[in-house]
Backbone as a ProteinNet text record, in pm:
[ID]
protein_1_A
[PRIMARY]
XXXXXXXXXXXXXXXXXXXXXXXXXXXXXXXXXXXXXXXXXXXXXXXXXXXXXXXXXXXXXXXXXXXXXXXXX
[TERTIARY]
8603.2	8463.3	8379.1	8428.3	8343.3	8302	8374.2	8330.7	8188.6	8178.8	8056.3	7945.4	7955.1	7849.5	7812.6	7891.5	7901	7811.5	7845.7	7767.5	7639.6	7612.9	7480.9	7400	7451.3	7379.9	7344.6	7433.9	7385.8	7282.4	7289.1	7190.3	7058.8	7046.8	6927.3	6877.7	6938.4	6900.1	6897.3	7006.7	7036.6	7173.6	7250.1	7385.8	7444	7352.4	7376.4	7398.4	7333.9	7356.9	7479.5	7576.9	7686.7	7773.7	7777.1	7870.4	7785.4	7784.7	7701.4	7728.3	7825.6	7836.5	7732.9	7712.5	7609.3	7455.3	7442	7310.2	7273.2	7350.7	7334.3	7193.5	7121.8	7002.3	7028.6	6925.9	6940.8	6910.8	6941.9	6920.2	6774.9	6689.2	6547.2	6483	6532.9	6475.8	6507	6631.1	6670.4	6595.7	6563.6	6491.2	6335.3	6298	6151.3	6154.3	6255.3	6234.4	6262.8	6341.9	6348.7	6218.6	6148.1	6018.7	5909	5898.6	5803.9	5826.3	5978.8	6012.5	5976.3	5997.1	5962.5	5814.1	5734.4	5586.4	5536.2	5597.7	5555	5579.1	5677.4	5692.8	5631.4	5584	5519.1	5400.2	5323.8	5211.4	5264.7	5401.8	5450.2	5523.7	5533.7	5598.7	5514	5466.3	5340.4	5379.1	5505.6	5527.9	5572.3	5568.5	5598	5750.2	5833.5	5981.4	6053.6	6005.1	6087.1	6159.1	6150.6	6234.3	6137.9	6190.1	6100.5	6177.1	6133.8	6193.2	6158.3	6234.1	6229.2	6081.2	6005.9	5850.8	5791.9	5807.8	5745	5792.9	5929.9	5967.6	5896.8	5892.3	5822.7	5678.1	5597.6	5472.9	5466.7	5564.1	5576.2	5600.4	5696.8	5741.8	5621.5	5538.5	5427	5318.7	5295	5221.1	5244.1	5391.8	5432.9	5420.8	5420.1	5394.3	5530.7	5606.2	5729.5	5751.3	5723.8	5742.2	5883.6	5924.3	6086	6059.1	6155.9	6159.3	6229.7	6190.9	6273.8	6430.5	6488.4	6632.5	6680.6	6600.3	6627.7	6587	6481.6	6462.9	6562.6
12333.7	12419.2	12331.2	12262.6	12179.9	12055.5	11994.6	11888.2	11910.1	12040.3	12070.7	12078	12127.1	12127.9	11990.5	11892.7	11772.2	11694.8	11714.4	11651.4	11692.5	11822.7	11875.4	11832.2	11834.5	11778.3	11643.9	11557.7	11415.8	11401.2	11473.3	11476.3	11526.7	11618.5	11692.8	11604.2	11508.7	11434.8	11481.9	11581.1	11648.2	11660.3	11545.8	11545.3	11631.8	11629.1	11692.8	11857.3	11894.8	12060.8	12089.9	12011.7	12031.9	12133.2	12124.6	12208	12326.8	12443.6	12560.5	12621	12589.6	12630.8	12578	12454.9	12379.8	12422.9	12496.5	12515.2	12650.9	12720.8	12861.6	12855.5	12967.3	12976.3	13077.2	13074.2	13185.2	13310	13429.5	13563.6	13561.7	13523.2	13527.1	13457.1	13334.2	13270.5	13328.6	13388.9	13460.8	13571.5	13652.3	13775.1	13736.7	13636.4	13588.3	13550.6	13480.3	13440.3	13556.6	13645.6	13777.9	13861.8	13872.1	13944.7	13881	13747	13666.5	13682.4	13692.6	13714.6	13844.3	13951.7	14090.9	14106.4	14035	14042.4	13980.3	13878.3	13801.6	13898.3	13989.3	14074.3	14198.8	14223.3	14353	14402.6	14306.7	14349.3	14394.5	14362.1	14399	14529.9	14582.8	14716.2	14838.6	14861.6	14965.8	15101.9	15136.4	15273.4	15267.8	15153.1	15134.8	15175.8	15154.4	15214.9	15107.6	14997	14874.9	14792.3	14820.2	14753.5	14728.1	14642.3	14632.6	14692	14765.1	14839.4	14754.7	14781.5	14695.3	14678.9	14784.9	14795.7	14673.8	14690.7	14600.6	14459	14444.6	14315.7	14244.6	14328.2	14275.6	14229	14300.5	14277.1	14146.3	14130	14003.8	13896.8	13902.4	13796.9	13760.8	13860.2	13834.6	13751.2	13779.2	13698.4	13566.7	13544.2	13402.5	13329.9	13406.1	13346	13358.6	13447.5	13465.2	13600.9	13632.7	13773.7	13804	13917	13957.6	14095.4	14133.5	14266.1	14361.8	14491.5	14614.8	14587	14547.4	14530.9	14403.4	14312.7	14189.8	14240.9	14326.3	14378.6	14469.5
11440.8	11421.2	11339	11253	11149.2	11227.8	11327.7	11402.7	11476.4	11540.1	11600.4	11494.9	11392.7	11272.8	11241.5	11244	11190.7	11291.4	11426.6	11540.7	11531.4	11536.6	11528.1	11407.9	11290.5	11175	11168.2	11237.2	11266	11366.8	11480.3	11593.7	11538.5	11443.1	11398.1	11290	11238.5	11137.6	10989.8	10975.9	10846.9	10828.2	10817.4	10793.9	10669.5	10570.4	10434.1	10463.8	10573	10607.9	10681.5	10697.5	10782.1	10711.1	10566.7	10498.8	10459.2	10520.4	10499.7	10357.2	10289.1	10152.5	10056.3	10089.1	10012.6	10037.9	10144.3	10195.4	10128.7	10052.1	10005.5	9925.2	9922.7	9845.2	9745.3	9635.1	9542.9	9588.4	9522.7	9567.9	9583.5	9483.8	9478.7	9603.7	9639.5	9750	9874.5	9868.4	10001	10024.3	9925.8	9928.2	9967.1	9915	9954.5	10095.5	10150.3	10292.1	10387.7	10342.2	10430.6	10415.4	10307.2	10322.9	10398.8	10386.3	10471	10614.9	10660.4	10799.4	10836.6	10761.1	10771.8	10802.5	10716	10729.5	10840.5	10889.7	11023.2	11119.8	11129	11248.4	11237.7	11127.5	11093.8	11196.6	11249.9	11312.9	11457.9	11496.7	11628.5	11608.4	11503.6	11468	11474.8	11604.2	11622.6	11559.4	11553.1	11504.1	11352.2	11294.2	11148.4	11112.7	11210	11194.8	11113.1	11086.8	11005	11096.4	11233.9	11327.5	11442.5	11541.1	11671.7	11779.1	11860.5	11966.2	12093.3	12198.6	12316.2	12377.8	12373.1	12413.6	12310	12186.1	12094.1	12105.1	12134.8	12170.9	12301.8	12395.2	12514.6	12487.6	12397.7	12362.5	12285.2	12191.6	12121.8	12216.1	12293.8	12398.5	12476.1	12534.2	12615.7	12541.2	12412	12335.3	12317.3	12323	12298.1	12445.9	12548.7	12667.7	12760.5	12719.4	12809.3	12837.8	12949.7	13005.4	13017.9	12959.4	12984.2	13028.7	13106.8	13178.8	13097.2	13110.7	13045.8	13014.8	13126.5	13117.5	13009.5	13005.5	12894	12764.1	12745.5	12625.7	12558.3
[MASK]
+++++++++++++++++++++++++++++++++++++++++++++++++++++++++++++++++++++++++

C-alpha cells in the first residue's frame, strides 16, 4: 500500500507527502478548512439542511458543465 503512495507522491511532485502521518493538521487548521469547504457548498444547499441532496448535486454539477442523471446523483 505504501508503494502506491510513494509512486503517486513522486509523480505529483510532492514526495514529502507520502507519509500521511506527517501531513496531519492542527485541529484549528482542520476546523478552518472544513468551514471553508462548507461555506463553498452553502450556495447549493437550497433547503438549508446542511447537506446537498441529489437535486442540489445535479444543479451544482450542471453549473460545473457536467450534466448527471437522477440515477447518477
